[in-house]
Backbone as CSV, one residue per row, in Angstrom:
resi,resn,N_x,N_y,N_z,CA_x,CA_y,CA_z,C_x,C_y,C_z
1,UNK,80.206,-175.132,124.907,80.522,-173.887,123.980,81.173,-173.290,124.554
2,UNK,82.777,-172.693,123.789,83.428,-171.825,124.813,82.921,-170.106,124.462
3,UNK,82.614,-169.280,125.115,81.815,-168.060,125.484,83.129,-166.707,125.418
4,UNK,83.999,-167.206,125.134,85.204,-166.153,125.280,86.513,-166.420,124.565
5,UNK,87.218,-165.788,123.865,88.386,-166.126,123.640,89.109,-166.850,124.378
6,UNK,88.989,-166.998,126.012,90.156,-168.216,126.601,89.710,-169.054,127.770
7,UNK,88.155,-169.063,126.780,87.779,-170.210,127.321,88.524,-171.712,127.264
8,UNK,88.483,-172.459,127.427,88.472,-173.749,127.161,88.070,-174.675,125.596
9,UNK,88.969,-174.934,125.205,88.309,-176.100,123.634,89.099,-177.438,123.618
10,UNK,88.408,-178.044,122.708,89.245,-179.092,121.956,88.969,-178.916,120.339
11,UNK,90.604,-179.092,120.120,91.610,-179.516,118.786,90.176,-180.158,118.201
12,UNK,90.202,-179.986,116.609,89.001,-181.135,116.031,89.977,-182.343,115.973
13,UNK,91.670,-183.183,115.605,91.736,-184.349,115.931,91.057,-184.822,116.597
14,UNK,91.412,-184.204,117.778,90.724,-184.764,119.512,89.316,-185.344,119.148
15,UNK,88.642,-184.049,119.194,86.831,-184.156,119.067,86.641,-185.441,118.053
16,UNK,87.443,-185.481,116.846,87.266,-186.320,115.820,87.559,-187.728,116.365
17,UNK,88.673,-188.428,117.057,88.832,-189.291,118.235,87.027,-189.112,118.686
18,UNK,87.349,-188.517,119.669,86.675,-188.534,120.557,85.032,-189.245,120.019
19,UNK,84.900,-188.839,118.447,83.103,-188.997,117.992,83.542,-190.133,117.432
20,UNK,84.641,-190.572,116.807,84.791,-192.349,116.431,84.714,-193.300,117.109
21,UNK,85.049,-193.000,118.786,85.137,-193.597,119.947,82.905,-194.046,120.798
22,UNK,82.250,-193.303,119.961,81.320,-193.803,120.479,80.264,-194.536,119.502
23,UNK,79.767,-195.328,120.574,78.908,-196.325,120.478,77.877,-195.488,119.073
24,UNK,77.347,-194.669,119.453,76.218,-193.794,118.228,76.432,-194.589,116.769
25,UNK,75.719,-193.946,115.697,76.119,-194.472,114.621,76.223,-192.953,114.037
26,UNK,75.374,-192.172,114.686,75.095,-190.459,114.199,76.995,-190.010,114.016
27,UNK,77.518,-190.534,115.134,79.028,-189.845,115.932,79.640,-189.957,114.695
28,UNK,79.654,-191.782,113.985,80.421,-191.844,112.757,80.468,-190.778,111.889
29,UNK,79.364,-190.466,111.391,79.011,-189.898,110.117,79.280,-188.465,110.644
30,UNK,79.378,-187.622,111.479,79.700,-186.223,112.144,81.534,-186.489,112.260
31,UNK,82.046,-187.338,112.444,83.879,-187.505,112.324,83.892,-187.818,110.985
32,UNK,83.035,-188.074,110.407,83.268,-188.894,108.960,83.236,-187.107,107.909
33,UNK,82.457,-186.474,108.393,82.269,-185.175,107.653,83.657,-184.037,108.648
34,UNK,84.153,-184.353,110.062,85.103,-183.573,110.245,86.173,-183.683,109.745
35,UNK,86.911,-185.319,109.285,87.784,-185.794,108.078,88.268,-185.220,107.566
36,UNK,86.423,-185.412,106.711,86.566,-184.207,105.387,86.795,-182.643,105.183
37,UNK,85.906,-182.322,106.292,86.852,-180.903,106.376,87.884,-180.203,106.716
38,UNK,89.027,-181.171,107.800,90.515,-181.480,107.826,91.089,-181.356,106.852
39,UNK,90.965,-182.310,105.534,91.808,-182.867,104.383,91.156,-181.239,103.804
40,UNK,89.955,-180.794,103.685,89.923,-179.802,102.829,90.661,-178.893,103.171
41,UNK,90.651,-178.188,104.569,91.272,-176.812,105.455,92.572,-177.449,104.304
42,UNK,94.055,-178.535,104.867,94.430,-178.982,104.511,95.082,-178.406,102.618
43,UNK,94.060,-179.033,101.689,94.394,-178.989,100.603,93.938,-177.462,100.784
44,UNK,93.299,-176.380,100.901,93.492,-175.197,100.646,94.737,-174.854,101.428
45,UNK,95.127,-174.549,102.376,96.488,-173.959,102.772,97.306,-174.128,101.689
46,UNK,97.886,-175.604,101.927,98.955,-176.537,100.593,98.709,-175.174,99.435
47,UNK,97.413,-175.357,98.655,97.278,-174.521,97.670,97.419,-172.813,97.516
48,UNK,97.020,-172.304,99.012,97.333,-170.894,99.133,98.585,-170.761,99.509
49,UNK,99.480,-171.285,100.185,101.009,-171.095,100.188,101.790,-171.285,98.936
50,UNK,101.625,-172.507,97.828,101.894,-172.677,96.344,101.184,-171.683,95.979
51,UNK,100.595,-170.808,95.680,100.449,-169.486,95.454,101.215,-168.479,96.192
52,UNK,101.586,-167.997,97.234,102.069,-167.431,97.495,103.989,-167.297,97.865
53,UNK,104.346,-168.808,96.619,105.676,-168.933,97.347,105.838,-168.342,95.068
54,UNK,104.843,-169.071,94.484,105.466,-168.844,93.078,104.641,-167.508,92.680
55,UNK,104.488,-166.190,93.263,103.700,-165.266,92.959,105.089,-164.554,92.994
56,UNK,105.118,-163.480,91.692,106.933,-162.358,91.599,106.099,-161.441,92.179
């Protein structure tokens, strides 16, 4: 857990890959939830950019 802005951290795609590599079944569910979060974030950003582009 990072304690300040300058601590080291892992990006979510790499963390999902690490979770998928673990043999415990619980990590498979956590990785699937992480993938859904990434897809939702991508969809939200895409809709937001379309909204910004089309407003006048």
